[in-house]
N, C-alpha and C positions, 0 to 999 in steps of 0.2 A: 388472576383466579386461575386455578388449576382446572383444566378440562379434562375431567375423567372420560376414559374411554376413546380419546383422541391421542391417534399416535404419529410421531414425525422419526423418519431415518435421516438421521444427520450423517453426510458424508465428508469426511476431512482428508484432503490429501497431506495435509501436514499438521503438527500442534503449534502453529503459529497463534501469537496472543490474542489476536482480533478475533480468530476462529474461535476460539475458546470462549471468548465473551459473549458469541451469538449463541454459541451452545447453553450458555448458562439461563441468555432471555429464554431461549426455547424450553428449557426444562421449567421454568417458573409456570408454563403454563400446558405443557403436554409430556406424553409420556414418550421421552428420547430414546431412540436407539443409536448410540455413535458408532459409525464404522471408519475407523483409521487406516488409511492407505497406503502411508509411510512412503511417500513418492520420492523424496530424498535419500532413499535406500538404495535407488538404482532402477532401471528399467526391468531388469528381470523379475525384482521383487514388486513391483508398481504393477505390471503387466499381470502376474498371478495373482495379484489380490484383485484386480480389475474382473477376472474371471469368476474368482470367487463371488465378488459381489453380484454380479447378474444373475447367479442363481438364488443367492441370498435374497435380492431384491425381488425376483419371482415368487418366492415362496410366501414372503411377508405381504407382496401387492396382491395376493390371493384374500388377505383380510380386509375387512372393512375400516373406513374411519384411518386412514393412514395417508401422508405426504411424504413424499420423498425430496429433499433438499441436498443440493452440495454446493463447496465453495468452489469457485471458477472453472471456466468451462474449458473443459480439456478432455482426454479419453474417457475420464471417469464420468464425465458428464453427459457424453455420448452413451457410455453403460446404462446410466441411469434412467434416461429419457426414452432409451429402446425397452427396458424393464417395463418402463412407467407406460409407455403406449402399449404394450403386449397386456399388461394387467388391468389396464383403463385406470392408472392412478396417477392423480396429480403431482406434479414435479415443479420444483423451484431452482435455480441457477443464481447465485450471489457471483456477479461480474465485478473482478477486483483489479483487472489489467492486462495480463497477458494474451487473454481472448480480445481485447481491444485494441490491438497495437501490431505494427510490424516493423522492426528496425534489424535488418539482417546483419549491418556492420556491427550492433551491438548484442546480436545474439539473442533477442528480444524479441517475442510472439510468437503464436502458436501458427500463425499462416506462414512462416517460413517455410513449413513443411507441408506439402500437399495433402495429405493422407490426413495428417492432424487437423489443418484447417478444415476440411472437409468435414471431418466428424464433430468439430467444434461448432461449423455451420448447421450441421442436422441438429445438434442439441439445443442449439438457441432457437433454431426456427420452429422448434416441435416441443419444447418444455410450455409448461403452463403460463409462468412467470419468471422475470428476469428482474432481479435487484441489484442495482449498480449503484456505489457509494459518490458518482458525481458523474453530471450531465455531460460531461469531456468524454466519458467511455462509451456513450452511443454516438457521438460525432464531434469531430474536434479537428482545427487547423493548426498546426504548431508552427507559430512565426518565430519563436524565441531559436529554436534547432535551425531554420532555414529562413531568414525573412523574405528570399527573392522567391523561393519556391517551396511555399509550407508544405511542409509533410503533415498529410492527412491522416486521420485515424477514425476509430469509432466501430462498433460492432455493425453499424449500418452503414458504413463505409466498406467493409470486407465480406458480410453477409448479405447476399442479395434478396430482395424478396421477404424480408424479415417483417413478420404482423405479430409477434408474440406480444403480450402486455409487458411495458417497462414500466418500474417504479424506481425514483431516487430516493436511496434514504442514506443519507450522510453518515459515516462511521461515529459511533460512541465512546466518549472517553471518559472514564471516571477521576473528577477532580483531585478526589479525597487520595489519590495515590501519588498525586504528584502535586505538593502542598509546598510553597516558598518556605526555607531555611532561613530565617534572616540571621541566623549566628554566623552564617556562610558569608562573606562581603562579596557583592558582585564586584569584577575585576574590569575595569572600564576599557581597557585595551586587549581583552581575551575575545576571540572568536572562534567558536565550534562547529563543526559538522558532523553527523552521525549517517550512516548508513550500511545496509548490509551488502556484502560483495560476494559474489560466488563465483564470478569469472570476470575476465578482462572488462567486457563490455560494460558491466556495472560499473568500473571504474571511472569509465567518461559519462555512463548514465547521472551517475550520482554527483560528476560534478568536481571530483576528487582532483582531476589535473588542472581545472581552474583554480582551487581551491590551494594548492601547493604553489602555483604560479604567482597567486597573489600574496603567498607567505613570502616565497622569495623576494618580492618585490617592496615589501613593507617589514623592514626590521623593527620598526617601532610599534609593532602588534604582535600579541601572543597568540599560537594557532593550536587547536587541538582537532584531530582528525580521528573516530571512531569510525566503523572498523576497516582497516587493510587487510584483507584476506593475506595470509602468513604464506601461502602458497605462490602469492605473485609479489614477494617484496622485493626478489632481485629483480624480476622484469621492471617493478615501477622505479628500484634505483637506478638500473641502467638508463631507462629514457628519462628518469625526472630527476635524480642526484637528492631525493630528499634526505639523506642522511646528513649533508653538510648546510642544511637548514636549521640553523640554532634555534630560532624562534617557533620551530614546529615539532609540536609531539605527536606521535602517531600510537595508535594502539593496533597491534598486529592480530586481533582476534576481538569479537563482541564482546562487551562488556557486561558485568552484571549490574541490576537496577541499582543497587548501591552505588558503583561507581558512576553509572550515568546521572544519576540522580545530583553527584557531586558538582559536575560538569556544569550541567544544567545550572546550578545554583551559583556558580563562580562566573557562567560567561554573558557578558553583555551581549553580544551579538550570536545568533544561530543562524547557519547557511543551509538552505536547501536547493543548492543548483540543479535540479536534475531535467534530464532532457524530456522524461515523461513518466509519472509518478502516480496517477490516481489520486486518493486521497491521503496526504501525507501525515503519518501517525507520529513519526517523531518530531517532527516539526510543531505540532498540537501537545504533545509534552512539554517542548523546550517553553512554546508559548505560556503553558501554564505555569512552569516555573520563571517565567518574566523574563525572559529572553525577547530582546528586538529581535523581529525574522526578518531576511532578507533570503527572497527566494525568485526562482524562475517563473517566466509567465506560460505555466503549460498546466493542465489540467485542473486540478483542486486546489493548487498551492496558491495562486490569487484570492480564492476566496477565503481560504484560512487566515490568511496574513490582513486581508481588509485595508484599513487605514492606519493599522499599527506597527507597519514596518514598511520595507520597500521591496518593490517587485520588478525585477532587471527583464530587460525585453529583448536583450541580445545576449548570446552565448559568447562572450570573451572575457578574458581576466581583466580589461580595463573597466568593462561594464559591473562585473561584480566587484571589482575594486571601490570604484564610486558608490555603488550599492551600501558597502559596508561603511564605508566612511560617511555616508549620508544616515547611516541607523546609529553611527557613534554618536551623531547630535540628538538623535531623538530620545524623548522622556515618556515613551508610552509603554514602559513595562507591566504597569498593571492592568492596561486597557487590554493589552495582550492575552493576559490571562482570562480577562471576563469574556471575550470574542469568544473563546475556545469554550466556556462553559456555556454561555447564551445559545451557540450555534452548533454545538456539537456534542451534547450533551448524552449521556447513557441512557437517561429516561426518556428522551424523544427517540431515540433508535428503540428502545424497548417497545415503547406504544406503535411505530410504526410498523415494525417487524410482525407485532402479536395482530396487530389489524390486517395485514396485507396476507397472512398465512390463514387466519381464521375465514377468510372468505372461499378458502379452496375447499373448505370441508360441508 
C-alpha cells in the first residue's frame, strides 16, 4: 500500500541489479527520491557527488516524514548519517560486504584505509538501523580461508561499541526471471562459475585460480568461466596458462542475461568458491535454473546451498575437485530451485523491508 506523504531518499553508489530491486520495493510504498553517486566513475566524481549529496540531504531533511536510506557502508554513508544527525532524520544502511570484511591481500574491505574505516564506523554506530543480508556480516570466523588461524570478520569485529539496531533480511530474487528451459539439455559434465572481477584480488576471492587448476586436472569435464576481466588476461595467462586448457572456455567480460541463462540451463554444476561473499546472487540464480551447487563454507553460501549441493571446507584445488565430483553424482536439481524460492523470495524481502522502514516514521 502506497503511504502518501511518506518520503524516502534512496542513495545508490551504483546501478547494481539488487540495488534496483530494493528501489522498486520502496517505490511500492513511499515517495522515493533516488540519488545515484556513480562510485565506479572514479574518486573525483564520487567525491564531488558526495559533497552535493550532503547539502541536498540537509535541504530535504528539513521536511517532515522522510527517511534516508543507502546501500553499503562507505564514505557516502558517513555523509548521509551526518546530514541525518544534523536534521534529526532517521537513516538506514544496507550492509552488503565491503563494510564487514578486511582482506588487504585481496584489496577488499573499507578498513584497509584508516580514514575510510573510521568514517564507516561513524556511520554504522550513528545510523538508526542496519539491515544486513546475512548474519555473517555481523560476525564471522572464516575457517575455509585459513583453518589453523581463522580470519575474523563482521561489523561487530571492526567497529567497537556498536549498539545500532540490526536486522537480517535475506536477498530476494524473482524466480519468474530464472525459469528452466527444458528445450536446453543439461550437460552432465559441464561445470560453470560466474563472478565480477574488478581487480586481481577478485580473481582469488572468486576462486578462479582453483577453478582453472581443477579444469587442468580433469580433461574429462568441461568448464566455463564468466567473467574474467579483459584487463588482466595477460597476467592470468602468464601465471596460469589457461589458453592451453582445451576443456576450459573463458568469457573475458560479463555476459548478458541471455548468455548467462543459456549456461545456467546447460551446466550440471555451478561453483561458488569464494573467500568472502555475503549472500551469493549468482549462486541463487544458478540454483533456480537447476544447477547442483558447490560452494565454500563462508558467509551465506552454506545457507543458500543447504542439502541440495556440496559445501567445501578447505580452500584447495583438491577439495574443490572432490566437491565437484560428489555434486556430479547428486540428483537434487529441482530441490535446489525450490530451496531458493522458499528461502530467498522477493515477496519475503519486500514484506520485511517495508516492516522495518515503516517503524522509523
